[in-house]
Residue frames relative to the residue before (quaternion, step in Angstrom):
aa qw qx qy qz dx dy dz
M 1.0000 0.0000 0.0000 0.0000 0.00 0.00 0.00
K 0.6333 0.5433 -0.3381 0.4354 3.59 1.02 -0.75
K 0.6454 0.5164 -0.3167 0.4652 3.57 1.03 -0.79
T 0.6260 0.5292 -0.3366 0.4635 3.59 1.00 -0.78
K 0.6664 0.4902 -0.3027 0.4733 3.57 0.90 -0.88
F 0.6282 0.5373 -0.3359 0.4514 3.57 1.03 -0.75
F 0.6938 0.4586 -0.2820 0.4784 3.58 0.85 -0.97
L 0.6204 0.5262 -0.3426 0.4700 3.60 1.02 -0.66
G 0.6670 0.4859 -0.2962 0.4809 3.58 0.94 -0.85
L 0.6268 0.5276 -0.3256 0.4720 3.57 1.04 -0.75
F 0.6422 0.5254 -0.3047 0.4677 3.56 0.96 -0.92
L 0.6905 0.4652 -0.2825 0.4763 3.60 0.82 -0.96
G 0.6223 0.5418 -0.3364 0.4540 3.60 1.06 -0.71
I 0.6655 0.4955 -0.3150 0.4609 3.53 0.94 -0.86
I 0.6393 0.5240 -0.3245 0.4598 3.57 0.97 -0.86
L 0.6712 0.4916 -0.2989 0.4675 3.59 0.88 -0.91
G 0.6396 0.5300 -0.3189 0.4564 3.57 1.03 -0.78
V 0.6555 0.5027 -0.3086 0.4716 3.55 0.95 -0.83
L 0.6521 0.5071 -0.3103 0.4704 3.57 0.97 -0.84
L 0.6388 0.5100 -0.3237 0.4766 3.59 1.01 -0.76
A 0.6510 0.5172 -0.3172 0.4562 3.60 0.92 -0.85
V 0.6534 0.5057 -0.3019 0.4756 3.55 0.97 -0.89
G 0.6384 0.5326 -0.3164 0.4568 3.59 1.00 -0.79
V 0.6617 0.4901 -0.2933 0.4858 3.55 0.95 -0.92
Y 0.6343 0.5296 -0.3405 0.4487 3.58 0.95 -0.79
F 0.6953 0.4715 -0.2873 0.4602 3.58 0.85 -0.93
L 0.6506 0.5069 -0.3292 0.4598 3.61 1.05 -0.61
T 0.7262 0.4442 -0.2438 0.4646 3.62 1.06 -0.63
V 0.6302 0.5758 -0.3385 0.3960 3.60 1.11 -0.64
G 0.4508 -0.6709 0.4874 0.3305 3.58 0.85 -0.80
E 0.8283 -0.1656 0.1509 0.5135 3.54 -0.94 -0.93
V 0.0412 0.7851 -0.6109 0.0935 3.55 -0.72 1.18
A 0.4029 -0.6612 0.5648 0.2854 3.57 -1.08 0.69
W 0.2958 -0.8326 0.4449 0.1459 3.55 0.17 1.37
K 0.6990 0.4802 -0.2876 0.4449 3.56 0.70 -1.04
Q 0.6763 0.4845 -0.2999 0.4668 3.56 0.84 -0.92
Y 0.6511 0.5138 -0.3196 0.4582 3.62 0.92 -0.88
L 0.6690 0.5056 -0.3061 0.4506 3.58 0.92 -0.90
E 0.7135 0.4724 -0.2580 0.4486 3.56 0.88 -0.99
E 0.7686 0.4022 -0.2026 0.4544 3.59 0.91 -0.88
K 0.8140 0.2612 -0.1238 0.5039 3.61 1.00 -0.70
L 0.7553 0.4426 -0.2454 0.4164 3.55 0.58 -1.15
V 0.6924 0.4817 -0.3031 0.4435 3.62 0.78 -0.94
P 0.6773 0.4625 -0.3282 0.4687 3.68 0.84 -0.80
A 0.6504 0.5042 -0.3341 0.4595 3.62 0.96 -0.72
A 0.6596 0.5004 -0.3094 0.4678 3.59 0.95 -0.83
T 0.6401 0.5248 -0.3208 0.4603 3.57 0.99 -0.80
A 0.6652 0.4971 -0.3042 0.4667 3.57 0.92 -0.89
T 0.6624 0.5211 -0.2975 0.4486 3.57 0.98 -0.90
I 0.6840 0.4810 -0.2802 0.4714 3.54 0.85 -0.97
S 0.6413 0.5185 -0.3230 0.4643 3.58 1.00 -0.79
S 0.6547 0.5039 -0.3119 0.4692 3.59 0.94 -0.89
L 0.6684 0.5009 -0.3106 0.4537 3.60 0.85 -0.87
L 0.6526 0.5112 -0.3078 0.4670 3.57 0.98 -0.79
L 0.6545 0.4979 -0.3178 0.4719 3.58 1.00 -0.75
I 0.6262 0.5142 -0.3333 0.4821 3.57 1.04 -0.73
Y 0.6448 0.5212 -0.3147 0.4620 3.57 0.95 -0.85
L 0.6647 0.4913 -0.2963 0.4785 3.59 0.93 -0.86
G 0.6581 0.5008 -0.3103 0.4688 3.60 1.08 -0.59
I 0.6843 0.4750 -0.2715 0.4821 3.57 1.13 -0.66
M 0.5488 0.6655 -0.3942 0.3172 3.62 1.01 -0.62
P 0.6588 0.4826 -0.3525 0.4571 3.70 0.80 -0.71
V 0.6336 0.5208 -0.3294 0.4678 3.59 1.03 -0.74
L 0.6643 0.5007 -0.3066 0.4626 3.59 0.93 -0.85
R 0.6680 0.4983 -0.3025 0.4625 3.56 0.95 -0.81
S 0.6468 0.4931 -0.3337 0.4766 3.59 1.00 -0.68
E 0.6223 0.5283 -0.3388 0.4677 3.61 1.07 -0.67
E 0.6350 0.5246 -0.3354 0.4572 3.63 0.99 -0.77
R 0.6560 0.5146 -0.3163 0.4525 3.61 1.01 -0.76
R 0.6605 0.5289 -0.3131 0.4312 3.58 1.02 -0.73
V 0.6929 0.4917 -0.2697 0.4532 3.54 1.07 -0.78
């Protein structure tokens, strides 16, 4: 259970870090075509990232569950 909480916290931390970085970028860049940027760059990148992280999590879950049973 501790490992699951750790990975969940790590996942949420990464997501919050990325959102913070994007926010800082938008505040410092100035004029940006928001709709075009969101549709062409940010949404596809976020979708690919979240999908990859979820697949990694699903791949790790059996290993984590077997470790919990051994302890």
